[in-house]
N, C-alpha and C positions, 0 to 999 in steps of 0.2 A: 492435402486440403488445408486451406487457411481459415481459421476461426473468425467469424464476423464480429465476435465480441471482444476477443483479446489479441487477435492477429497471430496466434500461435499456429505453427504448422503441425498437423497431426494426421493420423489415419484412423479409420473406424467411424462409428456412428455418433460419438460424443468427443468433444475436446477434452484432452487429458489434463488441461490446466484449469479451465473454468467450468467444465461440464456442460457447456451449451451443445444442443443437438446439431448435428450436421445438416438436418433437414430444414433449418431456418431459411425462410424465403420471404419475398415481399408479400404484404397482406393483400388479399382480396377477401370478399365476404365469406366464402366457404372455409378458407384457411383461418380467418378470424374466429369463426364459430368453433372450429376444431381446437384452436389454441385456448379458447375460453373454457371449454368443457373438459379437455383432456390433458392440459398442461399441468405441471406440478407447481406447488407454491414455493418450492425451493428456489431462492434467488441468491445472488452472490453476496450482497451486503446488507440485506434485511429491510424491514419495514421502515425504520427510521431513516435509512439512506434514501428510500423512495420519497418519503415526506420532505426531507431536506432538499433534495434535488428539485422537486416540484415547487418549492418555495424560492430557492436561490437561482436556479437556472432552468426553468421549466421548458422553454422553447428548445434549448440545446439537448436537454435530457430526453424529451419526447422524440426529437428528430433522431437521436442516437438509437433509441428503442426501435423506431420504424426502420432504420437502416441496418438493423441486425444485432444490436447489443441487447438481446432479449433476457439475459439473466441479471441485468442491472436494475430493472424496475419490476414491481409487482405486476402481474397480469392485469390489464386495465379493468375489466369487468369485475374481477374478484376484489380489486382494491376499492372500486366504487361501492360494491355491496357491503364490504367491511365498514367503510366510513359511513355509508348511507344508513346502515342498520343502527349504528351508534347515534347518528344525528337524529334519526327518527325517534329512537327511544328517549333521548334527552328532550326533544321538542314536545313530545306527548306527555312525558312524565312531569315536566316542569312548566307546561303551558307557555312555551317559549315565544310563540307568535301572537298570543292573545294579550290584549291590553284593554284597560277599562275605557279608554278614549280613542277614537279613530284619529289617524293623522289628518293634517289639513287637506291633503290631496284627495283622500277618500271620504272626507266629511260630507260630501254630497250624497253619499249612500245612506239609507236608513241604518241606524245602529244595529238593529236585529239582523238585517240582511248582511251587514258587514261582519258581524260576529259569526254568522253561519259560514260565510265565505272563508274567513280566516280559520275557522275550525276545520273546514275541508282542507285548506292548505297545510294545516298542522298535522292532521291525521294521515295525509297522503303525500308527505314530503318526498319520500323516496320515489313514489310513482310519478309525481310531477316532474322531478328532475330527470327520471329515465325518459319520460315523454319529450322533455326539452332537448335532450342530447341529439337525437336525429335531426331536429330542427336547426340547431346551431351548426351541426356538421353540414347540413345542406347549404346553408348560406356561406360558411367559410369555404366550402368547395366551389360554389358558384362564383363567388367574388374573386377567388384565386384559382380559377379553372385552368389558367395557363401554367400553374406550378406543377411540379412533378408528383404531387400527392393526389391519390384517387379518393373517392368518397369514403371508402372503408378506413383509410388512413386518417381522414378528417374526423371520422367517427371516434377513432381511438384518441385523437388529440382532444376532442371535447369530453370524452369520458374522464380523462385525467383532470381536465379543468374543473368539471363538475364535482368530482371527488374531493379535490382540494378546496373548493368553495365550501363544501359541507364540513370539511375539517376546520375551516376558519370559524364556522358557526359554533363548533364544539369548543374551540379555543376562546370564544367570546362568552361562553356560558358562565364562567366564574365571575365575570364582571356583572352580569345580570343577577347572579345569585347573591352577590354582595350588595348591589345597588338596584333592587327590583324597581324602584320608582323611575329609573332611567331606562327601563327596558325598551320603550319605543325609540328613544334616541340611539341606543346601542344597535338595535335592528336596522335603523336608518343608516348608521355608519357602516354596518356590515354589508348592506346592499350596495353602498358606494364603493367599498373596498373590493367586493367581488366583481363589480363592473370594471374597475381599474385593473384588477388582476386578469380578467378575461382579455382586455385590450392589450396588456403587456405580453401575455403568452402568445397571442396572435402576432403581435409586433415582432417578437423574438423568433418565433417558430418560422414565420414566412420571411424572415430576414428583411424587414421593411427598410427601404433606402430612399424612396421617392414620396413626394407629397401625395400623388395620386393613389399610392398604396395605403397611405394613412387614411385617406378618404374611404377607400374600399373597406378597411377594417371597421371604421365607424358605421358605414352603411350596412355591413354584414351583421354587426351587433344590433343595430337599430331594428333591422328587419327580423332578426331572430327573436329579440325580446318582444316585439309586437306580436309576432305569430305565436310565440309561447303563451303570452297573456290570453290571446284569443282562444287557443286550445284549452287552457286551464279553465277559462270562463265557460266555454262550451261544455266541457266535462262536468263542471259544477252544475250547470243548468240541467244537464241530463240526469244527474243523480241527486239534485237538490231536494226533491220531495222526499227521498229516502232519508236524507240527513235530518230533515225537519221532523220526521217521525221518530227519531231516536230519542 
């Protein structure tokens, strides 16, 4: 048997060089759930390797993971929960999303209403991001439905993207801590960077070569961000009264 991770020829249930299981196969949803809940956290090169690869060559690294190199990166959901928990703690502990003045785009909303909505976004950061992942996966799959990747594989792609975006938020926190007066500007820069990162990962993952493919990436992101906002707004309206009573 040839190991999909290191190309070593071996016999048995695990590769004798890298330790990857012989049962590795293409992801579908049942297999994805199984890998999420029953896989080990043991990986070949550690957390910092996962972080660096998702910054330096995210498209190639995620493609390699999907194609069988499963001990190279952290299991996607576990990586998301680790980074998401840290990001949620920091955002709540240090009022990361709350500012005294609303930005110019949101100034049309009443200040009290805006504060409540931002408070909701702050307290439920991880939940909001989890809700957004299937939305982004849906549109990346729909707009690139002719590619070889199924919906579950697009789900994994967007899990890694979301986790890395939350990590960027953590990396920007020291700037906010040192210069709290610039918190609004830093968050605006963060939002722009995460959008560019999302575009870059799609661009490299789907190996974009044609202008029409660039347009598809832009449309997929535009549709996903719009639907994400609508879902977040709907959820906020659904539990808004409960928040007001706190």
